[in-house]
C-alpha positions in Angstrom: 19.8 15.4 -13.9 20.5 18.4 -11.6 20.5 22.2 -11.5 22.7 24.4 -9.4 21.1 27.1 -7.3 23.0 29.4 -4.9 21.1 29.7 -1.6 22.9 32.8 -0.5 23.9 35.9 -2.4 26.1 37.0 0.5 26.8 36.0 4.1 23.5 37.4 5.3 21.3 37.6 2.2 19.1 34.7 1.1 18.5 34.2 -2.6 14.7 34.4 -2.7 14.2 35.4 -6.4 15.6 32.5 -8.5 14.0 32.4 -11.9 15.0 30.6 -15.1 17.6 28.4 -13.4 19.8 26.6 -15.8 21.5 24.9 -17.5 20.2 21.5 -16.6 23.1 19.0 -16.3 22.7 15.3 -17.1 24.0 13.0 -14.4 25.7 10.0 -15.9 26.2 7.6 -13.0 28.5 5.2 -14.8 30.9 8.0 -15.8 30.6 10.3 -12.8 30.4 9.1 -9.2 28.9 11.1 -6.4 32.3 11.9 -5.0 33.4 13.4 -8.3 30.2 15.3 -8.6 30.6 16.9 -5.2 34.1 17.9 -6.1 32.8 19.6 -9.3 30.0 21.3 -7.4 32.4 22.7 -4.8 33.9 24.7 -7.7 30.6 26.3 -8.5 31.9 29.4 -10.2 34.1 27.5 -12.7 31.7 24.6 -13.4 31.7 25.5 -17.1 35.2 24.3 -17.6 34.3 20.7 -16.8 32.3 20.3 -20.1 29.3 18.5 -18.5 26.5 17.3 -20.8 23.5 19.6 -20.6 19.8 19.1 -21.3 17.6 21.9 -22.9 15.3 23.5 -20.4 15.0 25.8 -17.4 13.5 25.8 -13.9 11.6 28.6 -12.1 11.9 28.7 -8.3 10.7 31.2 -5.8 11.0 31.3 -2.0 8.1 33.0 -0.2 8.3 33.8 3.4 5.3 34.0 5.8 4.8 36.3 8.7 2.7 33.8 10.5 3.4 30.0 10.6 -0.3 29.1 10.5 -1.1 25.6 11.7 2.0 24.0 13.1 2.6 20.2 12.6 5.3 18.3 14.5 7.7 16.0 12.6 5.3 13.2 13.3 2.6 15.2 11.3 0.6 15.8 14.5 -1.0 19.2 14.7 -0.1 21.5 17.6 -3.5 22.1 19.2 -2.8 25.7 20.2 -2.3 26.6 16.5 -5.3 24.9 15.1 -8.1 27.5 14.3 -11.8 26.7 15.0 -12.5 26.5 11.3 -10.0 25.3 8.6 -10.2 26.8 5.1 -8.3 26.0 1.9 -6.3 29.2 2.5 -5.2 28.1 5.9 -1.4 28.1 6.0 0.5 25.2 7.5 4.1 24.8 8.8 6.0 21.5 9.4 8.6 21.3 12.1 11.9 19.8 11.0 13.5 17.1 13.1 17.0 18.0 14.1 19.6 15.3 14.0 22.2 16.1 16.7 25.6 14.5 16.8 26.6 12.4 19.7 28.8 15.2 21.0 25.9 17.6 21.0 24.0 15.5 23.6 26.8 16.2 26.1 26.0 19.9 26.0 23.4 21.3 28.4 22.2 23.7 25.8 20.4 20.8 24.0 18.8 19.4 27.2 15.0 19.2 26.9 12.3 17.1 28.4 10.9 14.1 26.4 7.2 14.8 26.3 6.2 12.5 23.5 6.9 9.0 22.2 8.9 9.0 19.0 9.9 5.8 17.2 11.0 6.9 13.8 13.3 5.1 11.4 14.9 6.8 8.4 16.1 4.8 5.3 18.3 6.3 2.7 18.9 4.1 -0.4 22.2 5.2 -1.9 23.0 3.2 -5.0 22.4 -0.1 -6.8 25.1 -2.0 -8.7 23.2 -4.3 -11.1 25.4 -4.2 -14.2 26.9 -7.7 -13.6 23.8 -9.8 -13.2 22.7 -11.9 -16.2 19.2 -13.0 -15.3 17.6 -9.8 -16.6 19.9 -8.3 -19.3 17.4 -5.6 -20.2 16.9 -4.3 -16.7 18.2 -0.7 -16.8 15.3 1.6 -16.0 15.3 0.6 -12.3 13.2 1.8 -9.4 13.2 0.3 -5.9 10.0 -0.1 -3.8 10.5 -0.1 0.0 8.1 -1.9 2.4 8.1 -2.9 6.0 6.9 -6.5 6.7 6.5 -8.6 9.9 6.8 -12.1 8.4 8.3 -13.9 5.4 6.1 -17.0 5.4 3.6 -15.6 2.9 5.1 -13.6 0.1 1.7 -12.2 -0.8 1.1 -10.8 2.7 0.3 -7.1 2.9 3.1 -4.9 4.1 2.7 -2.8 7.2 1.1 0.7 6.8 3.9 2.5 8.6 5.6 4.6 6.0 5.0 8.4 5.9 3.4 9.4 2.6 5.2 11.8 0.3 2.2 12.6 -1.9 -0.7 15.0 -1.3 -3.2 12.2 -0.7 -5.4 12.1 2.4 -3.4 9.1 3.7 -0.8 10.0 6.3 0.8 6.5 6.3 1.2 4.1 3.4 2.4 0.6 3.0 5.2 1.3 0.4 7.1 4.0 -1.4 9.0 3.9 -4.7 12.0 5.9 -5.8 12.3 7.8 -9.0 13.6 6.0 -12.1 17.0 6.7 -13.6 16.8 6.2 -17.3 19.0 3.5 -18.9 21.2 3.1 -15.9 22.2 -0.3 -14.3 24.2 1.6 -11.6 21.6 4.1 -10.3 22.0 6.5 -7.4 19.1 7.3 -5.1 18.5 10.5 -3.1 15.3 9.6 -1.2 14.5 9.8 2.5 12.0 7.2 3.6 10.5 8.0 7.0 9.0 5.1 8.9 6.9 4.9 12.1 8.3 1.8 13.7 5.9 -0.5 15.6 6.1 -0.3 19.4 7.1 -3.9 19.6 9.6 -5.2 17.1 10.7 -8.9 16.7 13.1 -10.8 14.6 10.5 -11.1 11.8 10.2 -7.4 11.2 12.3 -6.4 8.2 12.6 -4.0 5.3 11.9 -5.5 1.9 13.4 -3.8 -1.2 11.8 -4.8 -4.5 13.7 -3.8 -7.7 11.6 -3.2 -10.8 12.5 -2.5 -14.4 10.2 0.3 -15.8 9.5 -0.1 -19.5 9.6 3.1 -21.6 8.9 1.5 -24.9 5.2 2.1 -25.8 5.1 -0.6 -28.4 6.5 -3.2 -26.0 4.1 -2.1 -23.3 1.2 -2.6 -25.7 2.4 -6.2 -26.4 3.1 -6.9 -22.8 6.9 -6.9 -23.0 9.3 -6.1 -20.2 12.8 -6.9 -18.9 13.2 -10.3 -20.4 14.9 -12.9 -18.2 14.5 -16.5 -17.0 11.5 -16.8 -14.8 10.6 -13.2 -15.1 7.1 -12.2 -13.9 5.5 -9.1 -15.1 4.0 -7.0 -12.3 2.0 -5.2 -15.0 2.6 -4.0 -18.5 5.0 -1.3 -17.3 6.8 -2.8 -14.3 8.8 -6.0 -14.2 10.3 -7.3 -11.0 14.0 -8.1 -11.4 15.3 -8.5 -7.9 14.8 -8.4 -4.1 16.8 -7.6 -1.0 15.9 -7.4 2.6 17.2 -6.1 6.0 16.0 -7.3 9.4 15.2 -4.4 11.6 17.0 -6.0 14.5 20.6 -6.8 14.4 22.3 -9.8 16.0 22.7 -7.8 19.3 18.9 -7.1 19.4 19.3 -3.4 18.5 17.9 -1.6 15.5 20.1 -1.8 12.4 21.2 1.9 12.1 24.4 2.0 10.0 25.5 2.0 6.4 25.1 -1.4 5.0 26.0 -3.2 1.7 23.2 -5.6 0.9 23.3 -8.4 -1.7 20.4 -8.5 -4.3 18.6 -11.7 -5.1 18.1 -11.7 -8.9 14.7 -13.3 -8.9 11.2 -12.5 -10.2 9.5 -14.0 -7.2 10.2 -14.1 -3.5 11.0 -17.6 -2.2 9.3 -18.7 1.0 11.1 -18.1 4.3 13.5 -15.8 2.5 14.8 -14.3 5.7 16.7 -17.5 6.4 18.5 -17.5 3.0 22.1 -16.2 3.1 24.8 -15.9 0.5 26.6 -18.8 2.2 23.6 -21.0 1.8 23.4 -20.4 -1.9 27.1 -20.9 -2.5 27.1 -24.2 -0.6 23.8 -25.2 -2.1 22.5 -26.1 1.3 19.2 -24.4 0.6 16.6 -25.5 -2.0 17.1 -22.8 -4.6 13.9 -22.0 -6.5 14.0 -21.8 -10.3 15.3 -18.5 -11.7 16.9 -17.5 -8.4 20.5 -16.2 -8.5 22.4 -14.2 -5.9 
């Protein structure tokens, strides 16, 4: 679902008093692609004529400015020492600097030249969408979330992932070992709008990779009480709510030895458990049956 909010009332006036925003529109991924949605949103003033399905409710939003930035944190969540007071209180304000992504053409301009005074090795992951409506191993997998991890080997599927992902919660931990996207209810073709920020290790080898774990999230209270989930051959229940329905992975290093930093279309392994040495499995191996395929594994 989504709500429209104009950021500017005019060319130089920011909309800072947005209350009771509505209506709330339901996003039906199978019927409305992102491209079609953007086309509708571009015609903001006439959106009512598109007859979009709405959900009862409203949202209150307020934008509050601050005269002083308080404690300033860099995009790496490191405090700028000159802004840290001698004593921190619960009322101490904090500001987070935003990393600017410049185009390649911008780097040719002297206006953007600045000295590199700190080591930054960040990696940003943006899951876009999952097309899972054609797989047959888990017919009831439709409330799907994806968990992203960074691992440094594939020999032991129970190994702990690396604690290198920036936390999005308000916990005391700056870095966590995994993040999970929100769930899109009853959708086998979900879209994701998350940004996963990763602090890459200083030394990266061929075993470092991203692991995507797809889970069906049960919403049926009665089935949860009975231990039910997304039924399928070889399915393993992670707990009474989550059922693993697939995996995908991406080595951090490409064939040229550089970081994989492009838009990619990854196949999904419809399996409830990770096979050993999964980094060596390819679609060609499975089609030619040149690899010992575990029970319940389909590509």
